[in-house]
N, C-alpha and C positions, 0 to 999 in steps of 0.2 A: 391553619393546619388542623385545628380542632374541628372547624366547620367542615372541612373536606372529609375528615374521618367520620364525623357524624353522618354526613351525606352518604358515604360509602356503606356504613352500617345500615342506614335506613333503606338504601337501595337493595342491599343484600336481603334484608328481612322482607321487603316488598316483593322481591322476586321469588325467594324461596318459599314464603308462605303461600303466595299465589300459585306456585308451581306444584306444591305438595297437596294432592287431593285428600280429603278426609276419608277415613274408613267408612264403609257402609255396613251397618250392623243390624242383625235380627236377634231378638231375645227369646224367641220361642221356635220350636221345630215346625216342620211343614206337614201339610196334609198329603201331598202327592207331588209328582214331578213338575206340575205347573207352578209350584212354589219353589222352584229351584233358583240358584244363583250362578251366574256364569263365572268360569275360571278358565284361563288358558294362556297360550303364548306360542310364538313361532308360527305353526299352522294347526294348532290343536285347540279344541274347545271341550269343556266339561260343563254339564249342568249338575250342580252339587246341591243336595238337600238332605235333611235328616228326617227320617220317618220311623216311628215306632222304635226309637233308640238307635237305629242303624244309620250310618252315613252312606248315602248312595250317590253315584254319579254316572251319567251317560258320558261316553267318550266319542268324540267326533274328530275327524281329521279332513282337511281340505283335500279334494281329489279322489275320494273313495267311490268311484263310479262303477256300478255293476254292468252286466250285459245289456240291461234295459236303460241304462243311464240314470238309474236311481242313485241318489247320493246316500250311501248307507252309513249308519253308525257302526262303530267297532264293538259295541257291547255296553252292558251295564255292569257296574262294580258295586259291591256291598261290603262295607267295613263294619264288623260287629265287635263289640267290646264287652269284656266281663272282668271286673264289674263295669256297669254302664255309666253313661253320663248322668250327672245330677241335673235334671231338667229345671230345677228351681234357680239354678245359676247359669243356665244355658246362654251361649252366644254363638252365632255364626257370623263371621266377619270377613268381608271382602277387603283385604289390605291393598287398596288400589295402588298406593305408591310403590309397592314391591310386587304386585301382581299375583298374589296368592290368596287362597281361602283358608280360614282356620275355623274349626269347630272346637269349642272349649267350654268347660264349666269352671275354669279357674284352677283345677287340679289335673284334669285330663285334657290333652290337646291333640287334635288331628289336623295336620297341615297338608294341603294339597296344592301342587304347583306344576306347571309345565315348563320344561326347559325351552327357552326362546331359541336356542341355537342348534338343538337337535331334537328329534321327535321322541321325547321321553316324558312321562308323567311320574311324579314322585308323590308318595303318601307316607308321611311320618307320623307315628303315634307315640306319645310320651305321657308319662304319669309322674306327678310330684308326690302322690300319697301312697303309692304301693305298686306292686307289679300287676300287669294286665295279661289276660289272654286275648289275643287279637285274631279275629277271623277275617278272611278276605275271600269273597266269592266272585268269580267271573260268571255272569249270566248272559246267555244268548237265546234269542228267539228264532235264530236261523239255523237250527240243527237239522232241519229238513226243508225240502222245497215248499214254498208258499205260493199257492195259486191266488193271484191278485183279484180282488173284487172290482166292480166297475169304478167305484170311487178311488180305490187304492191305486189303480193304474195311472192316476194323475201324479203320482210320485215319480213316474218314469217318463221318458221322452215319447212314449206311445200315446199316453193320455187317453183321449176318447176314441182313438183309432187302434187300440191294442188288438192283436190277434187273440182269438179265443183261447182260453187256458193259459194266458201269460203267467209266468212264474218268476218269483225271486228265487234263485237257486241257493242251495244250502252252502254254509261255510264249512271249512275243515277245521276241526278242533282236536288238538293233540295234547293230552295231559300226562305228565309224568309226576314223580313224587314231589318235585320242587318247583315246577313251573307249568303253566298252561299256555300253549301257542294257538292262535286263532288267525285264520286268514280266508279271504275270498279270492278265487282265481278265475278270471274271465277266460273263456275259450277263444278260439280263432274267430268264431262267428258271433257278432253282437248286433245291436240296432244300427250301428254304422253300416254294416253290409246291407241290411234291409233298406236303409235310407238311400244308399248309392243305387241300389236296384230300382227302387221306387222312382228316383229322380233321373234315371236313364244315364247314369254317369259311369257305367262299367268300363267304357273305353279308356277312361283316365284314372281308374280306381287305384292302380299301382303307384300313381304319383300323389295320391291324396294323403294328407296327414290324418292318422288314425290313432287317437290316444287310448282307445278302449281295448284293442286286441291284446290279449294275454296280460291285461293289467292285474296285478296281484297286490293286495293290501291287507294289512292286519297288524298283529303285535304279539307280545309275550308278557305275561304277568309273572313276576317272581319276587322273592324276598328271602333274605338270609334268615334261617330258622323257621321258615314256614314249610309245612308238609301237607300233602293232600290227605284229607281225612274222609271225604264223602263226595258223592255226586248226587245232586239234589234236583228237584223239579218243582215248579210252582206256576203261579199266574200273577202277573202284575198288569194293572189297568185292563187292557183287552187282549193281552198276549200271553200265551203259554211260554215258559222258558225252561231250559236246563241249566244247571249251575255246577261249578267245580269249586268246592270249598277247601281252602287252605287255612291252617291254623298254626300259630306259634307252638313249637314243640313243648316249650315250658313257659310259664308266665314271665313277662319281661317288663323292664322299666321303659324301654323304647323299642319300637319295631319300625322297619322301613320296607316299603314295597316300591317296586318300580315297574312301569309298563313301558317297554320299548316298542317302537313301531317302525314299520318299513312299508314303502310303496315302490314297486318296480314294474316296468313293462318287460316281462320275460317269463322265465320258468319259475316253478316253486323253489327250485334250488337257488336261483338268483335271489328270490325273496329271502330265503333262509340265510344266505350269505350276507346280504345287506343288513338283516336284523342282527346277526352276530356282530358285525362291525359296529353297529350302533351301540349294542350292549357293552362291547369292549371299550368304547370311547367314553363311557360314563365316568365322571369324576365328581362325586356328589357335592362336596363342599365348594369346589371351584365352579361347578355348573350353577349351583345356587347363587353364588356371589355374582357371576356373570349375568344371570337372568335378572336378578334384582337391580343390578347396575343398569341393565337395559331399560327396565321400567322407570327407574329414577330419571334417566336421560329422556325417555319418552315424555314424561310429564313436564320437563323443563322446556321442551320445544315450544309449547303454547299452553294457555290456560284461560279460563273465564271464571271469575268468582264474583259473588254478589253478597251484599249485606243489606237486605231489603226488609221493610216492614211487612211486605206482602209474602206470605208463605208460599203462594203459588210461584212467585218469581224464584225463590230459593230452590223450590222443587225443580223448576225448569233447568236451572244451571246444574244442579246435581244430576239430573237425567242426561243432560248433554255430556257430562263427564263420564257417567256410567256407560253411555253408548259408545263414547270414544274408546273406553277400555275394551268393549266387545270388538270393535274394529281392530284394535291393537293386537288382538289374539291371532290375527292372520297376517302378521308382518312378513313372514318367511314363506308364505304359501306359493306353491306352483300354480295354484288356481285362485281366482278372485273370490272374495266373500259374496256368497249368494244373497240376493235381495230378499228371498223368501225364507228367511230363518237363519241364514249364516251357519255358524257352527253350533247353534243353541236351540234347536227345535226340541220339543218334548212330546209326550203322548198326545195324539191328535184329539182324543175325546175331551181333553181339557181346553182345547181351542174351540171346538164345535161339538156340543153334546148330542147332536143327531146320531141316530143309530149307524148311519153309513160311515161315520168317522171313528168307529170303534176298531181301530187298525193298529198296526205295529208302530213302534217308535221311529221307524225309518220314513214314515209318511211326511211329506210336505207338499202342499198344493203347487201346481205349475212346474213340477219337475225338478230333477237334480242337475242334469247336464245342460238344460236349456238356460241360456243366459239372456233373458229378455232385456234388450238394450236400453229402452227408456227407463226401466227400473234400475238396472245396474249402474247407470250413470249417476244417479242420485246418491248412491253409496260412496262414490269416489270423488265427486267434485269438492266436497269439504276438506279433503286431505291437503289441498294446496294451502289454504289459509292456516290450517293446523300445523303445517310444516312436516306432515307425515308422508314425505315423498317416497320412502321405502315401502309404505303400505300401498302406494299407487301402482307400483311396478307389476304385481300379479295381474291386475286388470289390463294394463297396456301389453304385457306379454301374451295375454289371452288372444288379443287381436293380432299381434305379430305372428303367433303360431298358426292362426286359421286363415289369414287373408289370402294366402296363395291358393287354398281350396276354393275360395270365392272367385279368384281370378280364373280358375279352371271352369267355373260355371259360365262366366261371360264368354270365354273362347268357344266352349262347346255349344252353347245354346245360340249365341248371337254373332259369333265370329269377330268380336272386338275385344279390346283390352279393358282392364280395370276390375277392381274387386267389388262384386255384388254381394254385400253383406246385409242380410235381412234382419228384421226386428226380432223375431223369435229365432235366435241363432243357437245352433248346437255347439258343443265344445269341440267339434271338428269342422265348424265353419259352413255347414249346409243348413238349409231351412229345416225347422222342426218337422218331423214325420207327419203328424196329424194336420198341421196347419198348411203343409204343402198340398194336402188334399188327396184323399183316397178315391174320391168319385170325381173324375175329371173328364169332361167331354172330349170326344175325338177331335184332334187338331188343336187342342189348347196348348199355348206356348209352354213347353216343358221347363222353361226358366222361371215361370211365374208361379207364385203360390195361389192356390184356389181357395181364397179365404177373404171374407168380406171385410175383416178388420185389418189384415196385413198386406193386402195387395198394394204394390208400388211404394211400400214404406221401406226405404233404404237409407235415409239420411242420418239415422242415429249414430252410425259408425263415425260420423264426422265429429261428434262430441268427444269421442275418445282420442281422435287425432288432435283435437284442440287441447285436451288435457296434457298430452305430451308436449305440445308447443308451449302451453302455460308453465308446465314444470320447468322447461328450459328458461323461461323468463324469470321464474322465481329463484332458481338455483342452478348450480353447475350440473346439469342433467344431460345425458347423452341423447340428444335429439336425432342425430344422424342415424342411430340405430332404427328409428321409426320412420324416417323420411320416405323410404320406398313404399311403406304401407300408406302413408298420408297421400303421397302422389297417386298411388293406385286408386284410393277411394275417390279422389277428385276426378281422376281420369274416367272412372266408370260413368259418372254423371255426364261428363262432357261427351263421351263417345256414345253412350247409350241413348241419350235424348236426340242426338243427331241421327243415330240409327233408326229410332222410332219415327222421326220426322221424314226420313227417307223412305220408310215403309208406306207412309201416307201420301207422299207426293215427291216432287222433283227437288225441293229445296230442304236443306238441312237446318236452316235458321229462319227466323221470321223476317219481316220486311225491314226491321231495324238492325239486322245482324245479330240478334239475340237468340239464345237457346229457348226452345219452347218446352217447358218442363210439364209435359202432358203425355199420358196420364200420370198424375202424381198423388201425393197424400200428405195431409197435415196430421202427423201422428197416426193414430188409428181412427181419427174422428172425421176429418174432412176428406172424403173419398172422391175419386175422379177429379182431383184438383188440377186446375190449370194455373201453373206458377204458384205453387204452395209457398207461403211466407216462411214457414219453418225451413224448407229446403233452400230457398234463396238466401236467407240469413246465414245458414250453415255454410253454404258454398262461398258466399262473399267473405265471411270472416276467416275461414281456413285458407282460402286462396290468397287473401290479402296478407295473412300472417306469414306465408311462405314465399310471397312475392310472385305469385303466378298471375302476372298482369294480362296475359293472353286470355286466360279463362275469365278473369274479371270483366274484360271488355265484352264478353259474350253473355254475361249474366243479366237477366232482367231485373228491374227494380221491384222492391216491395210495394205493394198496393196500399195506399192510404186513401180512404174515402170518408167523407163527413167527419174529418179531423180524427179518425180512428184507424188503427192498423187493421187491415182485413186479413182473414186467414188464407186467402188466395184471390186471384183475379176472378175465378169462378170455381165452384165445386158442385158435384152431383148430388151428394147425400151426406147425412151425418151418421156415424156408426158408433162413436164412443163419446167421452166427456172430457177431452183434453182441450185446453185453451191455447192452441198453437199460435194464435195471433199475438200472444205475448211472449213467444219464444225469442223474438228480437230483443226483449228486455233481459231475459235469462233463458237459455245459457249464453246467448250470443252478444249481449251487452252493447247493442247498437243504440239503445235508449236507456235513460236513467239519470240519476243524480249527476250533475256536472256535464251532461251530454246534451247535444241539440235536440229540440223537439220533445222535451220532457213532457209537456202538456198533452201532446198527442198520445203518448203511451199512457198517461194518467186517464185521459178520456176513454181509452180502450178498456182499461181496468175498471173504471167506474160506470161506464155507460153501455158498453157492448152487451147486447141482450144475452148472447151465449156465454160470455165471460161471467155475467151475473148468475145465469142459470147453473153453470158448472162449478160455482165457487164452493170450496170445501177445504177442510184441513186434513181429511182422512187420507191415509196411505201415501201414495206418490203425488198427491195434489201439491201444486207449487205456488198457490196464491200467496202464502207467507213470503216466499222468496221475491215475488214480483212487487208486493207491497213494500218490502224493505228496499229493494233496488230503486224504487220510485220515490223513496223518502217519505212514505206515508206512515208516519210514526204510530198514530192511534190504531190504524188498521193492522199494521204489522204486530203491534203488541197484542191486539185481540186474537189474531190468528196464532201467535206464538204460544199463548196460554192454552189454546185448544190443542195445538200440535204437539207441544213438548211437555204438557202436563203428564201426570202419572198414567201409565197404561193400565189395562184391566187386571193384570196379574200381580203377584206379590212383589216381584222385582219390577220396579217402576219403568224401566226402559225396555221391557218386553211389550212393545206396542203391537197392535194388530188384532185380527188378521187383516183389516183394511180390505184391499182388493186382492190380497195375495196370501200371506201366511204369517204365523207368529213364531218368533219375534220379527216384526216387519222392519227390515233394515232400510227400505227406501222411505218408510215413514220417518225413521230416525235421521236418515241422511238428508232428506228435504228440510226437516226441522233444523238440523245443524247448519245447513247452508243459510237458511233464513236468519238464524241468530247471528251468524258471522256478518252477514250483509247489514244487519241493523247496527253493528258496531264499527265496521270498517269497510270502506269501498275504495277502489283505486281507479282513477280515470286519467288516461294520458299522462301518467307519471305523478299526478296529484293524489294524495292520500287523504280521504275524507273520514274524519272521526265522528262517530255517533250520528250518522246520517238519518237513522230512523229509530233511535233509542230514546225511550221516555226519560225525561230529565229528572224525574223523581225516583228512578231506579238506580241506586248506587251500584257501581260495578268497577271491577279491575279486569284487565285482560292483557294478554300477550298473543298477538297473531302475526302472520307472515304476509309480506307483500313482495312485489317483484324486486329484482336486482339484489337478491340475498339480503332483504330488509326484514327486520322484525320491529314491531311497534308495540310498546307497552304504554298503557294509559289508565288513568283512574278518573271516574266521574263521581263526585260526592256533593250532595245537597244542590244538585243542579249545575255544578261548576266543574270544569276540567281542572283538576288540582295537580295532575302530574302527567307528563309525556316523556317517554324516552324512545328515541329512534336509533336503531343500529343498522347501518353506519350513521354516524352523526351528520354527515353531509346531506342526508335525506330529510333532516328535520325541517328544512325550508320548504319541503313539498307538502307538509301537513296543512290541512284545511279543517277548521272546526268552528 
């Protein structure tokens, strides 16, 4: 009995200590917004920093797309205190376990948190030593229309093909004595309409999903005892701003501000009605408890902790945890976390000091509404092993919302069925305006993008199909909701490549009864591909997973030559630097630890000339993942240190810009996947522990596997000292 009790106590401590992440603390204020700390929840993100004694934060919310499909911030907020903080005792703390940020000197405290269950931010200021005068300023740089510079247009979906004089239109700001309301209202005409016209889809326009028309988003700042005292103006970084300053009427021991938000597709009156309902639903104490409970539960789902002599390894795991927090801030989003900054971008001149980047805080490279598929997938694959299935839903819903528009493309242009989902995909399911091509020769297929990187690249959508399938394997997930989309994506390849073959000649299949996947593409790299390996691997894996045996019989085999996987049977040219010959390793898991022909995949990784030439840890590069999946421990460890070490900014999980923007979420996502694969892999029901983890790195973890399984394990001094598998009947599946 005593032994059982001791075991229970040990297990409880093992689990709770591992699950509770340590606070992340700064002991000095910041220089500028690039030294900010993330804070958020639900679908809201804040960049919080202290500068010249003021607490500042940018406020972002998922889905705030303007007429040009820029993803706009809601504004900047400045909290000023009199008397001010004692900088000798300064601390800025990210309380990860409870999801909030605190700025304190031991006597004065400013706490900031986002309600996980409704779009509200709370700011509470308190003092132990005496009363304070608290000021709160809402600052906006969008009080007038802004004509976008050549570089600035890359924040929109127009990018390099923007019409002359393109503008970000001004917000509406209404200030009264006790609150300031701010919102952006899209009109009837947006880039959606320009795209439909460009791509000759007017005949089906009324059937198309259009998330931008009359989209209205914004919020209201208010606080009991705060009154409007001044309208101010100023300049921060490279942007002029106007501000509305509210101050407590009298000095107080405690002050509370709230920023309620609303997003609707409708009229301004609809927006105001939704905002009012949100404000009326606020129950401060209950909401705080519910949000902190959510974060507690979030951290118990999974964790990775280390106790290692190497400080770099400790930093890697800390950064993994910090990045997971950033992902957790969009658990309730209608829209997925963007690969190019998520909810946490800051002033662009601190990402790139070049003159052309002296732009507004709204800027992020590669657009706001464009969801580049190869980048987005890396943000979302790690959510399976983390057990963050609720976080996965916004990305899957994104494709569910847009795939019918992609079906309309296939019917209109080619007269067949199936969703043609392109790589640079808009949030309304059509190809990105500039990449479609504004200079197209007469007679060019209107269904095709006129772009050297993107032509014939359609297979990435199958990864999101597979995420839904895998989520069903992992947990009780409603796969039926996504099955029409999955079948439609497969059907496109089957019907379109038969259509293309019929255009070339009398036969729809080759002499062996197989589809001829030509012209195709291996990522953005292997262009004019004949039977691209990445496409075959995708089609085979998804078709097998849903039991589409008819399609499986028509699919060609992956080409292996000289004991290495080839990117295609043939290809015409190279255009980028993706090693798609290794996509059968990840994401498609046809090769790897515990699978047949492991050495062929290792040969490809180690000896293929292009695999070696393209090798890198930067941005979306996946070499770490492949090394881990192939059980190459030393190589995986080397790349992990490069990938998940501290980023260039004060907050160490703000990596980038890489190939995209800062904070680079597909950098963090690809690192997270690689780290998970080093610790745990599952093959045909067998659970492999530590398949690519260095034996001298002590580690504890809890991760998820299929069939509602969690695995907790500890490696210490080179030995596996503890394993717990839930349910217990899966303990026999563990291999180490």
